[in-house]
C-alpha positions in Angstrom: 0.0 0.3 0.3 1.5 3.5 -1.0 2.2 6.0 2.0 -0.2 9.5 2.0 1.8 12.6 0.7 2.7 14.7 3.7 1.1 17.7 3.2 2.5 21.1 5.0 0.2 23.1 6.3 -0.5 26.0 4.4 -1.8 29.1 6.6 -4.2 30.9 4.6 -5.7 27.2 3.5 -5.7 26.9 7.4 -8.0 29.7 7.6 -9.9 29.4 5.2 -10.4 25.7 6.1 -11.3 27.2 10.0 -13.9 29.7 8.8 -15.4 27.2 6.5 -16.1 24.7 8.8 -17.1 27.5 11.1 -20.2 27.4 8.8 -21.2 24.1 9.6 -23.2 23.5 13.2 -22.3 20.3 15.1 -23.9 18.3 18.2 -21.9 19.3 21.2 -20.9 16.4 23.7 -19.2 16.0 27.3 -16.9 12.7 26.7 -16.2 11.0 29.7 -14.5 8.3 31.0 -13.7 7.1 34.4 -9.8 6.2 35.7 -8.1 5.7 38.7 -10.9 6.2 40.7 -11.6 10.1 38.7 -14.2 11.5 36.6 -12.8 12.7 33.5 -14.2 14.5 30.4 -13.7 17.1 28.3 -16.6 19.0 25.8 -16.4 17.8 21.7 -18.7 19.1 18.8 -16.7 16.1 16.7 -18.4 12.7 16.8 -20.1 10.8 14.8 -22.3 7.6 14.7 -19.7 5.1 12.5 -22.0 2.3 12.1 -25.4 1.3 12.9 -24.5 -2.8 12.4 -22.6 -3.0 14.6 -23.6 0.0 16.2 -20.5 2.2 16.7 -19.7 5.9 17.4 -16.4 7.8 16.1 -14.8 10.3 18.6 -12.4 13.2 17.5 -10.0 13.8 20.2 -7.4 16.3 21.0 -3.5 14.9 20.8 -2.4 15.8 24.1 -5.8 15.9 25.6 -5.8 14.3 29.3 -8.6 13.0 28.6 -6.9 10.8 25.1 -4.4 10.3 27.4 -6.8 8.0 29.8 -7.7 5.9 27.0 -6.6 2.5 25.7 -8.6 0.0 23.3 -11.2 -1.6 26.1 -11.4 1.9 28.1 -15.5 2.7 29.1 -16.2 6.0 27.7 -19.1 7.8 27.6 -21.0 10.7 25.1 -22.9 13.0 26.9 -25.1 14.6 24.2 -25.7 18.4 25.9 -29.4 20.1 25.5 -29.9 23.5 24.6 -30.1 25.0 28.2 -26.8 23.2 29.0 -24.2 25.6 27.0 -22.6 26.0 30.9 -21.4 22.8 30.9 -19.9 22.6 28.0 -18.0 25.8 28.8 -16.9 24.1 32.2 -16.1 20.6 30.2 -13.1 23.3 28.2 -11.4 24.5 31.6 -9.1 22.6 33.8 -9.6 19.2 33.6 -9.0 18.9 37.8 -12.4 21.0 38.0 -14.6 19.8 35.5 -17.1 17.9 37.4 -16.8 20.0 40.7 -20.8 20.8 41.0 -21.7 18.3 38.2 -24.4 16.0 38.9 -23.0 12.9 37.7 -23.4 9.1 38.3 -21.2 5.9 37.4 -22.8 4.2 34.3 -21.6 1.4 32.2 -17.9 2.5 33.6 -17.9 6.4 32.4 -19.6 9.4 34.3 -23.1 10.0 32.8 -24.1 13.9 33.8 -27.6 13.6 34.8 -29.3 15.9 33.0 -27.8 15.4 29.5 -30.2 15.5 27.0 -28.9 11.9 25.4 -26.2 8.9 26.4 -23.9 6.6 24.6 -21.9 4.3 26.1 -19.0 2.8 24.1 -16.1 0.7 24.7 -12.5 1.7 22.2 -12.1 -0.6 19.6 -9.5 1.3 17.7 -7.7 4.8 18.5 -6.7 5.8 14.8 -4.0 8.9 14.6 -5.2 11.7 12.1 -3.2 14.8 11.8 -3.7 17.0 15.3 -6.2 14.5 17.0 -6.7 10.9 17.3 -10.5 9.2 16.5 -12.2 7.5 18.4 -14.4 4.3 17.4 -16.3 3.1 20.3 -18.5 -0.1 19.8 -22.2 1.0 21.5 -22.3 -1.1 24.4 -26.0 1.4 25.2 -27.6 4.2 24.5 -30.5 6.4 26.5 -32.2 9.9 25.5 -34.8 12.0 27.5 -37.6 10.2 26.6 -39.4 11.2 22.8 -39.5 14.6 22.6 -36.8 16.4 24.8 -38.5 19.5 25.7 -35.7 21.4 24.3 -33.5 20.6 21.3 -29.6 19.9 21.3 -26.9 21.7 22.0 -25.3 22.9 19.0 -21.7 24.6 18.2 -21.9 27.4 14.8 -19.3 30.1 14.1 -17.7 29.8 17.6 -21.0 30.1 19.7 -23.8 27.7 21.1 -27.2 27.9 20.0 -29.7 25.0 19.4 -32.2 23.8 16.0 -35.5 22.7 17.1 -38.4 21.6 15.4 -41.3 23.6 14.5 
């Protein structure tokens, strides 16, 4: 198999790509794990359904992130999909990693911290860690999935043009 060509980062292309991606709304979640007797988590907007058979999810984490340093194949990961009223939770999980769970109600579910008021919950078992640029793709087998019922009162929290918002059905 041929090796991929190395592409140097062009600052103009990087800026144009960042601006283009700013026009794409993405769902916001707090990805969690429990290691060494402590919860850990971070806010992400880069996660997608990868497969329905078998059920799999892809989560993108920055190289060098504290959460990523705790993961390996077989680790348990929780994806807490946030609701429109949880922008404060999303912001909290971008701060200092040792203070992120302070004042947050959570329970250990399927081996990972589940935020009690999350819009939806998906627990994963890490199947593969795939390096990709300045991130690592976490491919996870879905262990369980729940949501706040068929008609949640608020829509999901989204990130668009560097701010939080939502999408609601009319």
